[in-house]
Structure formats: structure tokens, C-alpha cells
C-alpha positions in Angstrom: 73.8 -12.2 11.7 70.9 -12.2 9.4 67.6 -11.1 10.9 65.2 -13.9 11.5 62.6 -14.1 9.0 59.2 -13.3 10.3 56.7 -16.1 10.0 53.5 -15.2 8.5 50.9 -14.9 11.2 47.7 -16.6 10.6 44.8 -14.3 9.9 42.8 -14.1 13.0 39.0 -13.9 12.4 37.6 -10.4 13.0 35.0 -10.3 15.8 31.5 -9.5 14.6 30.2 -6.1 15.7 27.9 -6.2 18.5 24.4 -4.9 17.9 23.3 -1.6 19.5 21.7 -1.9 22.9 18.0 -2.7 22.3 18.6 -3.7 18.7 18.7 -7.0 16.8 20.9 -7.8 13.8 19.6 -9.5 10.8 21.9 -10.5 8.0 21.0 -11.8 4.6 23.5 -14.3 3.4 22.7 -14.3 -0.3 22.5 -10.4 -0.4 25.0 -7.9 0.9 22.4 -6.5 3.2 21.8 -6.3 7.0 19.1 -4.8 9.2 19.3 -3.6 12.8 15.7 -3.2 13.9 15.1 -2.1 17.4 13.1 -4.4 19.7 10.5 -1.6 20.0 9.9 -1.6 16.3 9.8 -5.4 16.1 7.1 -5.5 18.8 5.1 -2.7 17.2 5.4 -4.2 13.7 4.2 -7.6 15.0 1.3 -6.0 16.8 0.2 -4.1 13.7 0.6 -7.4 11.6 -1.7 -9.2 14.1 -4.2 -6.3 13.9 -4.2 -6.4 10.1 -4.8 -10.2 10.1 -7.5 -10.0 12.6 -9.1 -7.1 10.6 -8.9 -9.2 7.5 -10.7 -12.1 9.0 -13.3 -9.7 10.6 -13.9 -8.2 7.2 -14.5 -11.7 5.6 -16.9 -12.5 8.4 -19.1 -9.4 8.4 -21.7 -8.5 5.8 -25.3 -9.1 4.9 -24.4 -12.8 5.3 -22.7 -13.2 8.6 -20.1 -16.1 8.5 -18.5 -17.4 11.8 -14.7 -17.0 12.0 -14.1 -20.7 12.2 -15.9 -21.2 8.9 -14.0 -18.4 7.2 -10.7 -19.8 8.4 -11.7 -23.3 7.3 -12.7 -21.9 3.8 -9.3 -20.2 3.4 -7.5 -23.3 4.5 -9.4 -25.5 2.1 -8.6 -23.0 -0.8 -4.9 -23.0 0.0 -4.8 -26.7 0.1 -6.7 -27.1 -3.1 -4.3 -24.7 -4.8 -7.3 -22.8 -6.5 -6.8 -20.2 -9.0 -8.1 -16.7 -8.2 -11.8 -16.5 -8.7 -12.8 -20.0 -8.0 -14.3 -21.6 -5.1 -13.6 -24.8 -3.1 -16.3 -27.4 -3.4 -16.7 -29.9 -0.5 -17.4 -33.4 -1.8 -20.8 -33.4 0.2 -22.1 -30.6 -1.8 -22.1 -32.5 -5.1 -25.4 -32.9 -6.9 -26.1 -36.1 -8.8 -26.7 -36.0 -12.5 -27.1 -38.6 -15.2 -24.6 -38.7 -18.0 -25.9 -38.0 -21.6 -25.8 -40.6 -24.4 -22.5 -39.2 -25.7 -20.7 -39.5 -22.3 -19.9 -43.1 -22.8 -21.5 -44.1 -19.4 -25.1 -44.1 -20.2 -27.2 -44.5 -17.2 -24.3 -43.9 -14.8 -24.7 -41.5 -12.0 -22.0 -38.8 -12.0 -21.4 -35.9 -9.5 -21.7 -32.3 -10.7 -20.2 -30.0 -8.0 -22.2 -27.0 -6.8 -20.3 -24.2 -5.2 -20.5 -23.8 -1.4 -22.2 -20.5 -0.4 -19.6 -19.7 2.2 -16.8 -20.2 -0.4 -18.4 -18.1 -2.9 -19.0 -15.2 -0.6 -15.6 -15.4 1.0 -13.4 -16.1 -1.9 -15.1 -14.4 -4.8 -16.8 -11.4 -3.2 -15.1 -10.4 0.1 -11.5 -11.7 -0.2 -10.5 -9.7 -3.3 -11.9 -6.5 -1.9 -10.2 -6.9 1.4 -6.9 -7.8 -0.2 -7.2 -4.7 -2.5 -7.9 -2.5 0.6 -4.8 -4.0 2.4 -2.6 -3.6 -0.5 -3.7 0.0 -1.4 -3.5 1.0 2.2 0.0 -0.5 2.6 1.2 1.3 -0.5 -0.2 4.7 0.7 1.2 4.2 4.1 4.7 3.4 2.8 4.6 6.2 0.2 3.6 8.7 3.1 6.6 7.5 5.2 9.0 7.9 2.3 7.7 11.5 1.5 7.8 12.6 5.2 11.2 11.2 5.6 12.6 12.9 2.5 11.1 16.3 3.1 11.7 16.0 6.8 8.2 17.4 7.3 5.4 15.7 9.2 2.8 17.5 7.1 4.1 16.2 3.9 2.1 13.4 2.3 1.3 12.4 -1.4 -2.3 13.6 -1.0 -1.4 16.9 0.6 1.4 17.8 -1.9 -0.8 17.1 -4.9 0.8 13.8 -5.9 -2.4 11.9 -5.5 -4.2 14.6 -7.5 -1.8 14.1 -10.4 -2.2 10.4 -10.4 -6.0 10.9 -10.4 -5.9 13.4 -13.3 -3.8 11.0 -15.3 -5.9 8.0 -14.4 -9.1 9.8 -15.4 -7.4 10.8 -18.6 -6.6 7.3 -19.4 -10.2 6.1 -18.7 -11.5 8.8 -20.9 -9.2 8.7 -24.0 -7.6 5.3 -23.6 -10.6 3.1 -23.8 -9.1 0.9 -26.5 -6.0 0.1 -24.2 -5.8 -2.6 -21.7 -6.6 -1.8 -18.0 -3.1 -3.2 -17.1 -1.7 0.1 -18.3 -3.8 2.1 -15.7 -1.2 1.9 -12.9 1.5 3.0 -15.3 -0.6 6.0 -16.4 -1.3 6.9 -12.8 2.4 6.6 -12.0 3.3 9.0 -14.8 0.9 11.6 -13.5 2.1 11.1 -10.0 5.8 11.4 -11.1 5.2 14.6 -13.1 3.6 16.1 -9.9 6.4 14.8 -7.8 9.2 16.4 -10.0 7.2 19.6 -10.0 7.0 19.5 -6.1 10.7 18.6 -5.8 11.7 21.6 -8.0 9.5 23.8 -5.9 10.8 22.4 -2.7 14.3 23.5 -3.6 13.2 27.1 -3.6 10.5 27.0 -0.9 12.4 24.6 1.4 10.8 22.0 3.6 8.9 24.6 5.8 5.2 25.3 6.0 5.5 27.2 2.7 6.0 23.8 0.9 2.7 22.5 2.3 0.9 25.7 1.0 2.5 25.2 -2.4 1.2 21.6 -2.3 -2.2 22.5 -1.5 -2.2 24.9 -4.5 -0.9 22.1 -6.7 -3.7 19.8 -5.4 -6.3 22.4 -6.2 -5.0 22.7 -9.7 -5.0 18.9 -10.4 -8.4 18.7 -8.8 -9.7 21.3 -11.4 -8.1 19.4 -14.2 -9.6 16.2 -13.0 -13.1 17.8 -13.0 -12.7 19.2 -16.4 -11.7 15.6 -17.7 -14.8 14.2 -15.9 -17.1 16.8 -17.5 -15.6 16.0 -20.9 -15.9 12.3 -20.5 -18.8 10.2 -21.8 -21.9 10.1 -19.6 -21.4 6.4 -18.8 -17.9 7.1 -17.5 -18.9 10.1 -15.3 -20.6 8.2 -12.5 -17.7 5.7 -12.5 -15.2 8.4 -12.3 -16.9 10.4 -9.6 -17.2 7.3 -7.5 -13.6 6.4 -8.0 -12.3 9.9 -7.1 -14.0 9.5 -3.7 -11.9 6.5 -3.1 -13.4 3.0 -2.9 -12.6 -0.5 -3.4 -16.2 -1.4 -4.2 -16.5 -4.1 -6.8 -12.8 -5.2 -6.5 -11.9 -8.4 -8.2 -8.9 -10.9 -8.4 -7.8 -8.9 -11.4 -7.3 -5.7 -9.4 -5.4 -7.8 -6.8 -3.0 -9.1 -9.4 -2.7 -5.7 -10.9 -1.7 -4.0 -7.5 0.4 -6.8 -5.9 3.5 -6.7 -8.2 3.8 -2.9 -7.7 3.6 -3.4 -3.9 6.1 -6.0 -3.8 8.6 -4.5 -6.3 8.5 -1.0 -4.8 8.4 -2.3 -1.3 11.7 -4.2 -2.0 13.2 -1.0 -3.3 12.2 0.9 -0.3 13.9 -1.8 1.9 17.1 -1.4 -0.2 17.3 2.4 0.2 16.1 2.5 3.8 19.5 3.4 5.3 20.0 6.1 2.7 16.6 7.5 3.6 17.7 7.5 7.2 20.7 9.5 6.3 18.5 12.0 4.4 16.6 12.7 7.6 19.9 14.0 9.1 20.3 16.7 6.3 22.3 16.8 3.1 25.5 17.8 4.6 25.5 14.9 7.1 24.2 12.4 4.4 27.0 13.4 2.1 29.6 13.0 4.8 28.3 9.4 5.3 29.1 8.6 1.7 25.7 8.9 0.1 24.5 11.0 -2.7 21.7 13.0 -1.4 20.2 14.3 -4.7 20.1 10.9 -6.2 18.8 9.2 -3.2 16.1 11.8 -2.8 14.9 11.2 -6.4 14.9 7.5 -5.9 12.8 7.7 -2.8 10.4 10.1 -4.2 10.1 8.1 -7.4 9.1 5.0 -5.2 6.6 7.0 -3.3 5.1 8.2 -6.6 5.0 4.6 -7.9 3.2 3.4 -4.8 0.8 6.3 -4.9 0.1 5.8 -8.6 -0.6 2.1 -8.2 -2.9 2.6 -5.2 -4.8 5.4 -6.9 -5.2 3.4 -10.2 -7.0 0.6 -8.3 -8.6 2.1 -5.2 -9.2 5.7 -6.3 -8.1 8.9 -4.6 -8.2 7.8 -1.1 -7.1 10.8 1.2 -5.2 11.1 4.5 -4.1 7.5 4.8 -0.6 8.5 3.7 -0.7 11.3 6.2 -1.8 9.4 9.3 -0.1 6.0 8.8 3.5 7.3 9.2 2.6 9.3 12.4 1.1 6.1 13.9 4.2 4.1 12.9 6.6 6.6 14.3 4.7 6.8 17.5 4.8 3.0 17.9 8.1 2.0 16.2 10.4 5.0 16.4 11.4 8.0 14.4 13.9 6.4 11.9 12.4 5.4 8.5 14.1 2.0 8.5 12.3 1.2 11.8 8.9 2.5 10.9 8.5 1.8 7.2 7.0 -1.7 7.6 4.9 -0.4 10.5 3.6 2.5 8.4 2.6 0.1 5.7 0.8 -2.2 8.1 -0.9 0.9 9.8 -2.0 2.1 6.4 -3.4 -1.4 5.5 -5.3 -1.5 8.8 -6.8 1.8 8.4 -8.0 1.4 4.9 -9.4 -2.1 5.6 -11.3 -0.8 8.7 -12.7 2.0 6.7 -13.9 -0.2 3.9 -15.4 -2.6 6.4 -17.2 0.1 8.2 -18.6 1.6 5.0 -19.8 -1.8 3.9 -21.4 -3.0 7.1 -22.4 0.1 9.0 -24.9 1.5 6.6 -26.1 -1.6 4.9 -27.7 -1.8 2.2 -25.7 1.3 1.2 -22.0 1.0 0.5 -20.3 4.1 1.6 -16.8 4.7 0.0 -13.9 4.2 2.2 -12.5 7.6 1.4 -15.4 9.2 3.3 -14.3 7.7 6.6 -10.5 8.4 6.0 -11.3 12.0 5.2 -13.5 12.3 8.3 -10.7 11.2 10.6 -7.7 12.6 8.6 -9.0 16.2 8.0 -9.2 17.2 11.7 -5.8 15.6 12.3 -4.3 17.5 9.5 -5.7 20.8 10.9 -4.2 19.9 14.2 -0.9 19.3 12.7 -1.1 22.5 10.6 -2.0 24.6 13.8 0.9 23.0 15.7 3.3 23.9 12.9 2.1 27.4 12.8 2.5 27.9 16.6 6.1 26.8 16.2 
């Protein structure tokens, strides 16, 4: 007897893997990506997002001309509805001023309406909103850059400003301002990124010898001092009309930010932020060590360079627009890990929002608390961050 032919069994659908306890599963249909955020990180990120939005509205309300929050929100809604281009203000119909058309207008003697800008709209949209958005974008870039650096080096003391990356970006930016006066300002973030990347590669080479211990931080402090000396030399050699601008910019400030600065910084934050989301799992693997990361199918050396390159790009873009603001990249990841969890994929967005809230609060305080003086935001971030860094350094030394 011939054996019975087996009928092809219908393929049974594979059951979807259940999410980890306390985690959610988010899948992107068009992209082969999925995220598994914990409920703790979702709640923390949502709370930081609300805090950032509240701080943004508060920054638009406060100033020499105090504007109630309802009028600020109404002005923003009117601007969105009108689809205004950056730098223009909405004009309510009631604020129009009558004017008589000239003889060449074709309607001699007719009464036409010439719109005049609303005071609230001019203050909110042209003066305060670009400055607040630059503070949010620069703070988010620094916070995410700090989270990437600390995750790659597996060192809570590591940050772009501590390791000299911010100093390298500052030196390159000052050199661009001094010797590249005929070039467009749109190349300033690229110049700052080049300086940040050179310093990042130097620190990466030194880290392979010094390790990720306290010695790396000491080497970074030395590199930071060297880049600060180079920056000072460039400032001294620059023309006198650029010296004051460079010194104020090196303190770290978003004073005088315009919509041009917003459009200059936003593409960098969006592009590099998307890259950080793509490599988030690989950065999580790096936190486990090279041996474990290699066993998980990743390439630690390549992933480390990509993550550090992304951190350098974010640092360079933020420094190019907002100056050398210190300690935001150090503090924001610690706040995010305390609220959202230790994994980079869980705390990355929280670190960006924490940095945005910190820099926005520092800029608002410097603009309002000492009026009519406008104190740079870097003064307040250094006043808070320096004692925190000393406490971390003392704790690391005790270990």
C-alpha cells in the first residue's frame, strides 16, 4: 500500500508577542519599526511635555508688557488659522485704519482699510515666540545630545560640555564668524558641527585608552580648557565689532532670536532626532557592554560612532544658534532617567523635553527677573549645573 499523501496544512497565523509587563507596544505600519515604552516613561514624558507647553505659554505672557494667557492663546490660534508666514502678525479686522485711495488707485474718493498690526500679535509672534522656540529647540537638542553621550560612554558625568565637545563647536563657530564673513549664516551650524565632530573623534580615541572611568572626565576637562583657550585667541584676533557679539554668544543666550534662527535649528533637531529614534535600541545594547551588544547582533564600534556623531550634530546646531550654554546636557538626562527609567529608549524623549524646559525657564527668568537687564540663560544653567556636577564628581570619587 502506498502511504497516504499528506495534505498541506494551512498556515496558522503566528500569535503576536505579548508586551512586557508594564510596557506598551507601538508598531509603525509603513516602517519596520516598533517601540515598547513603559507606562512609567509614557507618563513622565507626557508630564514633561505639559510642563514645556505651560512654560512656553508663560514665557509668551511675561515681560515688560504683560499679556494674559487667554489673549496669548487666542493670538496663536489666529496665527495658525491665518496660515501666516514667520515674522508676520495677524491683524484683526477691527484694527484697520481708514485711508483714502490715491488718484492712481482707480477708486478716487473711495474709503479703503489699511491694516495696522495688533500690539499683542507683534509682541507675541515677532518678539517672544521666536526666542521661546529657539530656547525649546536648543534645550531639546542639548538634552538629547547629553543622553546619547552618557549612554554611549556609560558614565553619568559624560556630557558634551564636560568632554569639550561644546568647546570645539564654539571654537569652530567663532572661527566662522571671524573669517567667514562673506559666507551665508546658514553654514554656521555646519561649521559648529565640524568642530564638535573633531572634538568627539578625539575624545573617542582617548576613551579607548582611558576607558569610561573618571579619567575620561579629567581628560575631557583638559580638552575643554584647550578649546576655551583657542576660542579666546580667536575672539582677541577678531574685529572689535565682533568681539562683543562673540563674548555674549559664548555665555549662552537666545537674546535677539528671530524666525531665521528657528528655521535654521529646526531641521537639524528633526533630522537628528529621527536618527536617534532609529538607533535607540542599538544604544540600549551599548549600555550593556560591547560583548553583550555584539552577542545581540549589533556592531558596537559602528553604533557608537553613529550615536556620537548624532550627539555632535545636535550640540553643534544648538551652539551655533544659542551659544555655548553649559550643563543642560548634563542635567537633563539625569532628570529623564529619574522620571522615565534608565534605558535610553525610554528616557530619550524625556531628556529632550527636560532640556527644553530647563533652557526655556532659564531664558524667561533672565529676561523677566532683572528687567530692564537681559541676563543670558547660560548664567542660570551654570549656577544650577555647576554644584550638581561637583556633587556627581564627589560621588564618583567616593566609589
